[in-house]
N, C-alpha and C positions, 0 to 999 in steps of 0.2 A: 489448501484452497478453502477459504471461509465463505459460508453463505452470506448473501447480501439481503438486507431488509430495508425497503424504502418506505418512508412516511410521506403520504400524500394527503391532500385535503385543501379546502378553500382557506383564504386568509383568516387569521385570528381565531382558529378553532383550538389552538394549543399545541400545534405540531412541534415547535421548537422546545417548548416546556417539556413535552413528552420525550423528545429526543434527549434532552439533558437528564431527565429523570431515569431513562432506561440505561444510559451509559454511566450515570453516577457522578457526572461533573458538568460544570457550566461551560459548554463550548459554543452552542448556538446562542446568538443574541436574541433575547425575547423582549417584547414591548407590546403595549396595548394597541399601538398603531399598526394596522395591517400592512403587510408587505415590507417589513424591516429586513434589510439585507443581512445575511449571516456571514461571519468571517470564515467559518468552516462548515462544510455540509456533510461530513462523514466522521465516523470514529469507530473504534473497535469496542464492542460490548460483549457481555457473557451472561449466561443464565443456566444454572444447573450444569456447570462445567462445559457448556457448549459455547464456543466463541462465534462471533459473527460481525460483519460490517453493518453499521446502521447509517442510513443516508437520509439527511434532512433536505427537503425540497421547498421551493418557494410556493406561495399560495396560488391555487388555480381557481380562476373565477371567470364568469361571463362578464364582458365589459365592452369597451369600444372596439369596433371591428378591426382596426389595424393591429391589435394585440392578440387576437384569437389564435393566429398561427403560432406565435411564440409560446402561448400558454399550452396549446396542444402538444407542441414539440417537447416542452419541458416534461409533461406527463408521460409522453411516449419514451423519452430517454430513461426516466425513472423506472418505467415498467420493463424496459430492455435490460437494465442493469440488475434488477432485483430478482431474487429467488422467491421472496415473499413480500407482499405489499400490505402495509398497515394503512387503512383508509380511516382518517380521523374526522369525526363529525361532532357537532356541538349539541349536547342534550338540550340545552336551554333554548336554542333557536329552532329546533325541529328540522325536518327535512326541507332544504331550500332548493331553488332551481340550480344553484351551483353544485350542490351535492348530486343531484340527478345527472348533471352534465358530466361530472367526474365519474360517476358510476358507469355511464355509457362508455366512457373511454376505457375503464377497467374491464368491462365485459369482453372487449376485444382481445384482452390479454389472456394467455393460457396460464398465467401465474396465480397461485392461491392468494386470496384477499382476506385479511382479518379486519373486521369492522370494529373500530374502537369508538365508543360513544363517550366523549370526554365531558368534563365539568360536572360529573355526577357526584358532587360533594355536599349536596343538600337533599335530604330525603324527599322533599316536595317535588323534585325533578325526576325521581327515579322511574316513575311510571311512563315518562316521556320516551324511554328507550324502545318501547314496543313499536312505535311508528316507523323505526328505522329498519324493521323487517321488510318494509316495502322496497328497500334498495336491492334486495335479492342476494345478499351475501351471507345468509345463514344467521346464526345467533349473534346479535350484537353483544359486545363485551363492555359493560359499564366500567368507567374508570375516572380517576381525577389525576391528571398529570401534575397539578400543583401540590397535591397532598399525598400522592403515591397510592391512592386507593385503587385496587383492581389491577395494578400493573403486573403483578405476579401472574394472575390469570391470563392477562394479555400475552405475556411472554411464553407461558405454557402453550398457548395456542399457536404462537409464532413458530417455536422450535418444533412443534409437532408437524409443521408443514415444510420443514427443511428437506431438500432432496437427499436421497440416499447417496452416500459417498461412492464415487466412481473409482474403480481400480485403475491404477496407472499402468500403462503398457511399458514394458522394457525398463525395469527399474535400474538397470545398469547404464542407461543412456544419460549423457550430460544434458540437463535441461537448462536452456538459457532463453532470455527474452531481451528484446530491444525496447527500451523506453525512452521517452523524450517528449518535448512539446510538439504540437502539430507542425508538419512541413519541414522537419529536420532530415527527412529521408529514411525513416524507419522501414517503410514498405519497400522502397527501392533497394535498401540494403538486404532485407529479408529475401526478396526475389533474387538478388544477386548471389547470395549465399546458396540458395537452393538450385539455381540454374547452373552455376559453375560446378556444383558438386552434387548433381542430382541423381542420387541412388535412393529413391523414395521407397521406404519399407511399407508404411501404411499411414493414412491420415487418422489421427485420434481426435474424436469429437471433444471439444472443450466443454467446460462447465457452463458457459453461456452460449447463446445461440450464434453470436458473431465473433467468438474467439476460437481459433483453430490451432491445435498443437500438431505440428508436422514432424514426423520422424524421418531421419535420413542418415546416411553414412558418409564419412570422409576418412580416407586412409585406414579403413577397417574399424574406425571408432563410431559408436552410435551417438547421435545427438537428437534432441527434440527442441525445436524452436517454437516459442510461443509468440504468435502474431498478435500484437495489440492494436493494429491499425484498422479496426473495423468501424470506428465511430463516423457516422455520416451526419453532416450538418444539415438540419432541416430548417429552412428559414433563417431568421436572425436570432440565434439563441444567446448571443453575446457571451458573457463570462461562463454560462452554464456548460458550453462546449468544453472549455478548458477544465472546469471542475469535474465533469463526468469523465473526461479523458484521464484526469488524475486518478479517479477511482479505478479505471481499467488498468492503469499503470501499477497501482498498488496491488491489485489482484494478481497481475503477472509477476511482480516482484516476490510476492509471498510464495508462489509456486515454483520459483526458479532456483537452480543451483548457482548460476552465475548471471549477473545482470549487466547488460551493455547499455550504458547511458550515452545516448546519441545527441551530439551537439552540432548545430549548424555552423561550420567553420567560417562561412561568409558573414553571417549575421552576428556572430560573437556570442558571448555568455549573457543570457538574460535571467531575470528573476525566477521565471518558471523552471529553468534548467536547475537552479540551485534548490528550488522546492522539491523537485523530483529526487535530486541527490539526497535530500534529507530523509525521504522515505526509505532509500536504500540503507542509509545509516541506521534508521529506526529498526529495520528488520535484520540488521547485522548480516547483510549479504555481501559476498565478494563482488567486485565491480571492475569493469574495464570501461574507461572513458573513451568514447569513439568520436573523434572530430571528423565529421563527414563534409562533403563538398569542398575538400581541400584544393581541388582543381580550380575553383572559382576565386581563390584567395590570391591577392597580389603579394608575391613573396620576394624576400631577399634572403641573405645568408643567416639572418637572425630572427626571421619570422616565426619559425617553429619553436625556438627557444623562448621568445617573448610570449607566445601563446601558452606554452607549458607553464611559464611563471604565472600567467593570469589564471589558469586553471587551478594551480596549487594554492593561489591566494583565495579564490572564490570557493573552492571545495576543500577547505582545510580538514574537514571531517572525513574526507575520502583520500587522505594523503598516501594511503597504501595502494591506491588504484593505478595500474599502468595506463598510459595514454597511447592511443593508436590514431594516426592521421591517415585518412583514406578518402577515396572517391567512389561511391557506389555506382554513380552514373558512368564513370569512365572505367570502372572495375580495376582501379589502381590500389595496390596494397591490401586488397580485401583478403588475400590469402594469408596475411599475417595474423588474422584474428584467431584462427583455430589453434595454433600453438599456445597463444595466450589463454584461450578458454580452457584448454587442457591443464595448463600449469596452474591457473587460478583455482580450478576445481580440485586438483590434487592438494593444494595448500589448504583448502576449505575442509578437507577430510584428514589432514596430516595429524598423526599422533607422535608424541615425544615421550620417551621412557622417563620414568620418575628420577632415576639415578642421573641421567645426563642433564635433565632439567635442573636438578638441585646443584650440580656442579656449576652450571652457568650462573644461577642465581647467587651462589656463594661467592664466586669470583666478582660478580657485579657489586655485591654489598661490600666486599673487601676493597674494591677499587674506589667506591664512592659510598661511604656509610651514610645512613639517613640522618637528617637534622632533627632537632626537637620541634614538635608541633603539637598543639592542643595539650600542653602539659606533660609531654613525654616523648620518647623515641620509640619508633616501631621496631620490633624485633621479629625477624622471620625465622621460624623454626624449621619449616620445610614446605615444599610446594609440590603440586601434582597436577597433571592434566586430567580434568574431569569430564571433558566433552569435546565434541567436534560439531561443525556446522552451526556456529563458528567454533574454532579451537578455543577452549575455555580452561583457564588455569586457576586453581585454588591455592591461596597462600594462607598458611596457618600461622597466626601471629599472636603477640601478647595483647594488643588492643588496636582494632581497626581504625579508631578515631585518631590515632597518632600518625596516620598516613597522610602526607601532603600530596596534592594532585601532581605536583612536579615530579615527585618520586615514583608515582604510578607510571607517569610517561617514561621516566628513565628505565624502569624495569621492563616496560613494554618494548622500548627501543632495543634493550639488550637481548630480549628474546628474539626480536626480528633480525638482529644482526647475526644471531647464532643459528637460526633455523629459517628455512625457506617458506615463510608465510606470505608469499608473493600474491598481491591482489586481494587478500582476504582480511577482514577485521579479526582481531583477537580480543578476548575478554579476560580480565583479571579480577578475581573475586578474593576479598580478604576476610578471613574468618577467624574469630577468636578461638584459640585452642583451649579446650576444656581442661 
């Protein structure tokens, strides 16, 4: 579970430039025109070996009355999601009415606020930082997001405010989450799983105020389900609801042993479904694709087969994931999930002996030798499993650059055919033998 840091402030104070500076790459779109829409609003950053999620938000300002509700809602969502808030102000403009308005919103939060006084890249503006003490957030930190001045001091202050790590209860339990776009039935399915098999051990407080991990037993096995369905829509937040919902999904994916990607069977596969699937791939998590609301789909003898083909086409990067069709509302086929969760979790932690693995790889190479690529043929001396979560295999070779991607896939497929890595990704690493 990584801490989350939200960057808030009025338009054109340099939030997106600071965001890009802190994560070390250009993700947020920056422009002198206030209010430019960003293509992504989150990324993983690190400082002094501490990793965190950084959240970029749109500019908050006083304006025409019809938009005040949306502006306030955006700020409140950012405050809800964050463990620490960076409040960015502009040294050259001084304290504005918009800054005071945002400060009042932040006062109501129990979250720590770090005040970043941006655009201090000219000595003549340096004395302007003192007026920002009036905002009431302690010592202002002077910085320049454009030139990187003071960002180290800013990050020092941010990580000093990270919450202490919480101990996870019952480390033997299988921890799984249900993720998906809004209204696919995540909450209904969570409630169905708990109500049908309700042997509650204890509620475990989550790391955010509105995320709850619930511990329960089924057939003597311990589980923890992470409920991600806490986002409440306030007013018309438009795309920000989906964006912050994605942040919550990423948070749950990172903490889970198994991820259940829930799709609305009636609505079909949409772009946001595939985006969430990409997060699962990025985190190398085992996955079960759950097609919910199957009772509402008009079916014939080939409907399930066609739907499966559509899923395999749209989620090529999750080709290892089993597919379960069910109806949470009608409580049909829900019981089939737990055997799948157990099997997928076991595969995620499966270890293969070096001798058996090398026998499989030797047979695979003998059956289909590698072709020449990049000026040579790859020669595999030996292989070994070097990790789990996900299962990771090291291949010691003459020269990694001789490996063609198609041969990588061939070796991966041979490993999957020989061992039960059901529902989990596996990683192959090719290392030059010294």
